[in-house]
C-alpha positions as CSV (number, residue, x, y, z in Angstrom):
1,M,111.7,97.7,80.4
2,T,111.5,94.9,77.8
3,S,108.2,93.4,76.6
4,I,106.9,90.1,77.9
5,H,107.6,87.2,75.6
6,R,104.4,86.1,73.9
7,N,104.9,82.5,75.1
8,K,104.8,83.5,78.7
9,M,102.0,82.2,80.9
10,V,100.7,84.6,83.6
11,V,100.5,82.8,87.0
12,A,99.3,83.9,90.4
13,H,101.6,83.0,93.3
14,S,100.4,83.2,96.9
15,V,103.8,83.2,98.7
16,N,102.3,82.5,102.2
17,P,100.8,79.0,102.3
18,H,98.6,80.2,105.2
19,A,97.3,83.3,103.4
20,P,93.7,84.2,103.9
21,Q,91.2,83.4,101.2
22,H,90.7,87.0,100.1
23,E,94.4,87.5,99.5
24,V,94.6,84.3,97.4
25,E,91.5,85.1,95.4
26,T,92.6,88.7,94.8
27,N,95.9,87.4,93.5
28,R,94.2,85.1,91.1
29,A,91.8,87.8,89.9
30,L,94.5,90.2,89.1
31,A,96.6,87.6,87.4
32,R,93.6,86.6,85.2
33,W,92.8,90.2,84.4
34,L,96.4,91.0,83.5
35,A,96.7,88.0,81.3
36,N,93.5,89.1,79.5
37,I,94.9,92.6,79.0
38,L,98.2,91.4,77.6
39,G,96.7,88.7,75.5
40,L,98.6,85.9,77.3
41,E,97.6,82.6,78.7
42,Y,96.5,82.5,82.3
43,G,97.8,79.5,84.2
44,G,96.0,79.8,87.6
45,S,98.0,79.5,90.8
46,H,101.6,78.5,90.6
47,D,102.2,74.8,90.8
48,S,105.8,73.6,90.6
49,R,104.8,70.3,88.9
50,E,102.1,71.6,86.6
51,H,104.2,74.6,85.4
52,A,107.6,72.9,85.2
53,G,109.4,73.9,82.1
54,R,107.0,76.7,81.3
55,D,108.1,80.3,80.7
56,L,106.1,82.1,83.5
57,Y,105.2,85.7,84.3
58,L,104.6,85.7,88.0
59,L,102.3,87.8,90.2
60,P,103.6,87.0,93.7
61,T,101.7,88.3,96.8
62,Q,105.0,89.1,98.5
63,T,108.4,90.4,97.5
64,L,110.6,87.4,96.6
65,I,113.4,86.8,99.1
66,G,116.7,85.1,98.4
67,A,118.4,83.7,95.2
68,E,117.1,80.2,95.9
69,A,113.4,81.3,95.8
70,A,114.0,83.3,92.6
71,L,115.8,80.4,90.9
72,R,113.1,77.9,91.9
73,L,110.4,80.1,90.3
74,G,112.4,80.9,87.2
75,I,112.7,84.6,88.1
76,K,115.8,86.2,86.6
77,G,114.8,89.9,86.4
78,P,111.9,92.4,86.5
79,E,110.6,91.2,83.1
80,D,109.6,87.9,84.8
81,L,107.3,89.2,87.4
82,W,105.1,92.0,88.6
83,G,106.6,92.6,92.0
84,G,110.1,92.6,93.3
85,Y,113.2,90.7,94.6
86,V,115.5,91.2,97.5
87,D,118.4,89.2,99.0
88,H,117.2,89.5,102.6
89,D,113.9,89.6,104.4
90,F,114.3,92.9,106.2
91,I,114.9,94.8,102.9
92,C,111.3,94.6,101.8
93,T,110.0,95.8,105.2
94,K,109.6,99.1,107.1
95,A,113.0,98.4,108.7
96,I,115.1,100.0,105.9
97,A,113.4,103.4,106.4
98,H,115.6,104.1,109.4
99,G,119.1,103.5,110.7
100,L,120.1,101.6,113.8
101,L,120.6,103.2,117.3
102,N,124.4,103.2,117.0
103,K,127.3,101.2,115.5
104,D,127.0,98.6,118.3
105,A,123.3,97.9,117.8
106,V,122.2,94.4,116.6
107,A,121.7,94.3,112.8
108,P,120.4,91.6,110.5
109,K,122.6,90.0,107.9
110,G,122.9,92.2,104.8
111,W,122.2,95.5,106.6
112,S,123.2,98.5,104.6
113,P,124.2,101.7,106.6
114,L,124.3,103.4,103.2
115,F,120.6,103.3,102.7
116,A,119.8,105.2,105.9
117,K,122.5,107.7,105.0
118,L,121.0,108.3,101.6
119,T,117.4,108.6,102.8
120,R,118.0,110.6,106.0
121,G,116.3,113.7,104.6
122,V,113.2,112.0,103.2
123,V,112.0,109.8,106.1
124,L,110.6,110.7,109.6
125,D,112.8,110.6,112.7
126,G,113.1,107.0,113.7
127,V,115.2,103.9,114.7
128,S,115.0,100.3,113.5
129,V,115.5,97.8,116.3
130,F,116.4,94.1,116.1
131,S,117.0,93.3,119.8
132,L,115.5,93.8,123.2
133,K,118.7,95.4,124.5
134,D,118.5,98.2,121.9
135,A,114.8,98.8,122.4
136,R,114.6,101.0,125.5
137,P,117.6,103.3,124.6
138,A,116.1,103.8,121.2
139,A,112.7,104.7,122.7
140,E,114.3,107.1,125.2
141,H,116.2,108.8,122.4
142,L,113.1,109.4,120.4
143,L,110.6,110.2,123.1
144,Y,112.6,113.2,124.1
145,A,111.1,114.9,121.1
146,G,107.5,113.7,121.5
147,P,105.2,110.7,121.0
148,I,106.5,107.8,118.9
149,R,104.8,105.0,116.9
150,F,105.7,101.4,117.5
151,K,105.6,99.4,114.3
152,P,106.4,95.7,113.9
153,I,108.2,95.5,110.6
154,H,106.2,92.6,109.2
155,A,102.8,94.0,110.1
156,C,100.6,95.4,107.3
157,A,97.5,97.6,106.8
158,G,98.3,99.4,110.1
159,R,97.8,96.4,112.3
160,G,99.9,95.9,115.4
161,Q,100.9,99.6,115.6
162,R,100.7,101.7,118.8
163,V,101.4,105.3,119.7
164,I,103.6,105.6,122.8
165,S,103.8,108.8,124.8
166,S,106.0,107.9,127.7
167,L,108.8,105.5,128.7
168,A,106.3,103.9,131.2
169,E,104.1,102.9,128.3
170,F,107.1,101.6,126.4
171,D,108.2,99.6,129.4
172,E,104.8,97.8,129.3
173,I,105.7,96.5,125.8
174,V,109.2,95.5,126.8
175,A,107.8,93.6,129.8
176,A,105.4,91.5,127.6
177,P,106.1,87.7,127.4
178,D,106.8,87.9,123.7
179,A,108.9,91.0,123.7
180,Q,112.1,89.2,123.0
181,S,110.8,87.6,119.8
182,V,108.9,90.7,118.7
183,F,112.1,92.9,118.8
184,R,114.3,90.1,117.4
185,D,112.0,90.0,114.3
186,G,112.3,93.8,114.0
187,V,110.5,96.9,115.2
188,V,110.5,100.4,113.9
189,L,110.2,103.2,116.4
190,E,109.2,106.4,114.6
191,Q,108.2,110.0,115.2
192,N,104.4,110.2,115.4
193,L,102.6,112.9,113.4
194,S,99.1,114.4,113.8
195,G,96.7,115.2,111.1
196,V,98.4,112.7,108.8
197,R,97.5,112.3,105.1
198,T,99.1,109.3,103.4
199,Q,100.1,109.8,99.8
200,S,100.9,106.9,97.5
201,V,103.5,107.4,94.8
202,G,104.9,104.7,92.5
203,Q,105.6,103.1,89.2
204,S,104.8,99.9,87.4
205,F,106.7,98.4,84.5
206,I,104.6,95.9,82.6
207,N,105.2,94.6,79.1
208,G,107.2,97.6,77.9
209,K,104.8,100.1,79.4
210,V,105.8,102.5,82.2
211,M,103.1,103.9,84.4
212,S,103.7,106.4,87.2
213,Y,101.2,107.6,89.7
214,C,100.3,109.6,92.8
215,G,97.3,109.4,95.0
216,V,96.0,109.0,98.5
217,Q,95.0,106.1,100.7
218,H,91.7,105.8,102.6
219,L,91.1,104.0,105.9
220,T,88.0,102.1,106.9
221,H,87.0,99.9,109.9
222,D,86.8,96.2,109.8
223,N,84.2,94.2,111.7
224,E,86.4,94.3,114.8
225,G,86.4,98.0,114.7
226,L,90.0,98.3,113.8
227,E,91.1,101.1,111.4
228,V,92.5,99.4,108.3
229,Y,93.3,100.0,104.7
230,G,90.2,101.0,102.7
231,G,91.5,101.8,99.3
232,S,93.4,104.2,97.1
233,D,92.6,107.0,94.7
234,L,95.3,107.2,92.0
235,L,96.1,109.6,89.2
236,V,98.1,107.4,86.7
237,V,100.1,108.7,83.8
238,Q,101.8,106.9,80.9
239,G,105.5,107.4,81.3
240,G,108.0,108.2,84.1
241,Y,108.0,110.7,86.9
242,I,108.9,113.4,84.4
243,E,105.5,112.8,82.8
244,L,103.7,112.7,86.1
245,L,105.3,116.0,87.3
246,G,104.2,117.4,83.9
247,L,100.6,117.3,85.1
248,E,99.0,120.0,87.3
249,L,99.7,118.8,90.8
250,P,99.4,120.5,94.2
251,D,102.7,121.3,95.9
252,D,102.2,118.6,98.6
253,V,101.9,116.0,95.9
254,R,105.0,117.2,94.1
255,E,106.9,117.0,97.4
256,A,105.6,113.4,97.9
257,V,106.8,112.4,94.5
258,R,110.3,113.9,95.2
259,L,110.5,112.0,98.5
260,A,109.6,108.7,96.7
261,Q,112.2,109.3,94.0
262,V,115.0,109.7,96.5
263,F,113.9,106.6,98.4
264,D,113.7,104.6,95.2
265,D,117.1,105.7,94.0
266,A,118.6,104.9,97.4
267,A,117.3,101.3,97.2
268,N,119.0,100.8,93.8
269,Q,122.3,102.1,95.2
270,A,122.3,100.4,98.6
271,F,121.0,97.0,97.4
272,P,122.5,96.4,94.0
273,T,120.9,92.9,93.5
274,F,117.4,94.3,94.2
275,F,115.0,94.7,91.3
276,A,111.3,95.4,91.1
277,S,108.7,96.0,88.4
278,R,106.2,97.4,90.9
279,R,107.5,100.1,93.2
280,N,105.0,101.7,95.5
281,Y,105.9,104.1,98.3
282,D,103.7,105.4,101.2
283,I,104.5,109.0,102.2
284,A,103.0,110.5,105.4
285,Q,102.4,114.2,105.6
286,G,101.3,115.8,108.8
287,V,102.3,118.0,111.7
288,D,105.0,117.3,114.3
289,T,104.8,118.0,118.0
290,G,106.3,121.4,117.4
291,G,103.4,122.3,115.2
292,Q,105.5,122.2,112.0
293,P,104.5,120.5,108.8
294,R,106.6,117.3,108.3
295,G,106.6,114.5,105.7
296,G,108.5,111.3,105.1
297,V,108.4,108.0,103.3
298,L,106.9,105.3,105.7
299,E,107.6,102.2,103.7
300,Q,107.9,100.6,100.3
301,S,105.8,97.9,98.6
302,W,107.6,95.9,95.9
303,R,104.8,93.4,95.5
304,M,101.1,93.2,94.9
305,G,99.3,95.7,97.1
306,G,96.0,97.3,97.9
307,A,96.4,99.7,95.0
308,S,97.4,97.0,92.4
309,S,93.9,96.5,91.1
310,A,93.8,100.2,90.3
311,E,97.1,100.0,88.4
312,V,95.8,97.1,86.4
313,A,92.6,99.1,85.6
314,A,94.8,101.9,84.4
315,L,97.0,99.6,82.3
316,Q,93.8,98.3,80.5
317,V,92.9,101.9,79.6
318,F,96.4,102.6,78.2
319,V,96.4,99.3,76.2
320,E,93.0,99.9,74.8
321,D,93.7,103.5,73.9
322,P,97.4,104.3,73.7
323,S,96.7,108.0,73.1
324,T,95.3,108.3,76.7
325,R,97.7,110.5,78.6
326,A,96.4,109.9,82.2
327,V,93.5,108.4,84.0
328,R,92.0,108.4,87.5
329,V,91.4,105.0,89.1
330,S,90.3,104.0,92.6
331,S,90.6,100.7,94.5
332,V,88.1,100.2,97.3
333,E,87.9,97.7,100.2
334,T,84.8,97.7,102.3
335,Y,83.6,95.4,105.1
336,T,80.0,96.5,104.5
337,D,77.9,94.2,102.2
338,Q,76.6,96.4,99.4
339,P,75.8,96.4,95.7
340,L,78.6,97.1,93.3
341,P,78.6,100.7,92.1
342,A,77.7,101.3,88.4
343,G,80.7,100.8,86.1
344,A,82.9,99.2,88.8
345,T,84.9,96.1,88.4
346,E,84.6,93.6,91.2
347,I,87.9,92.0,92.4
348,Y,86.7,90.0,95.4
349,R,83.5,89.4,97.4
350,G,83.6,87.0,100.3
351,T,84.9,86.4,103.8
352,A,88.0,88.2,105.2
353,E,90.6,87.2,107.7
354,N,88.9,89.1,110.6
355,S,85.5,89.5,109.1
356,D,82.5,87.6,107.6
357,F,82.5,90.0,104.6
358,L,84.9,91.9,102.5
359,L,84.3,93.6,99.1
360,K,87.1,94.8,96.8
361,Y,86.4,96.7,93.6
362,V,87.8,99.3,91.2
363,T,86.4,102.3,89.4
364,V,87.8,104.3,86.5
365,Q,87.3,108.0,85.7
366,P,88.8,110.1,82.9
367,Y,91.5,112.6,83.7
368,D,90.2,116.1,82.9
369,G,93.4,118.0,83.5
């Protein structure tokens, strides 16, 4: 990973023009913080006229999709952004975690059977569906082994997901007025585990530094009572996965790192034009319907995510003290109005998409291993 040119300007970029305020402001806060750490100029939110001709380092809120978008933003490779690039929309969603029902199933342009083949042993049992005609046969195939989880591929933070235990329940979804468009956009039908613990494993490549991490996600409830993302506790090390695995880690964490590595390598092989400087993977570990332990990669995040603030906090520690081997960092999202904990860094305080209040902050603790 090459260093960022000193003339680059760090710029936030909210890809979705209708993004909620908390997402836009979080994007700006992280871009400003990163610019300060790297000693670069901060240019605010991306503006095609204002930033025309400038050499930019972009922090997009979503994975960039398509050569036209990358060209328009001046993105040529991973040294130009903290995030990722793919040729087609589905590649940066949950959809790539599973294969299609069969060779005759509807597939989006750019679909790679190779990816599903390479990752078969590191994901849960599941099928990606892109048409209503393939939906019921896929559900019937999977329900034979137990309950399944219905996951629209563009949903995030657990929203829109349902656990389905019977074909009758699934038929209710298929009969809904919007079923045609929902399945055309893409749905993952996946084996449902009980007692799930979600591990986060990933890497960031910023200004010549490589950081690798493992950790766990927490859930919280928003003001509508929905269970949503509530933060991540990460152990971050300077270096690659070799350095991460050089730490004292429990066996389940080591297994999560192995699964993430296979998934990450498969993306590089199956999608040769893909690149990313932030690579985060969610791994579910739980118990299947037969009572056996089971784990698998759920999805990837090649963009700014909930744990990004923790990664920036870790980067600051490593930049300020290059001799630091590892550090523990936590990102927190809470819908309860409360004072900031001592020593925490506030990322966002204000309204949320489905709530009158949302607080995001980061804490840092030394690694004592």
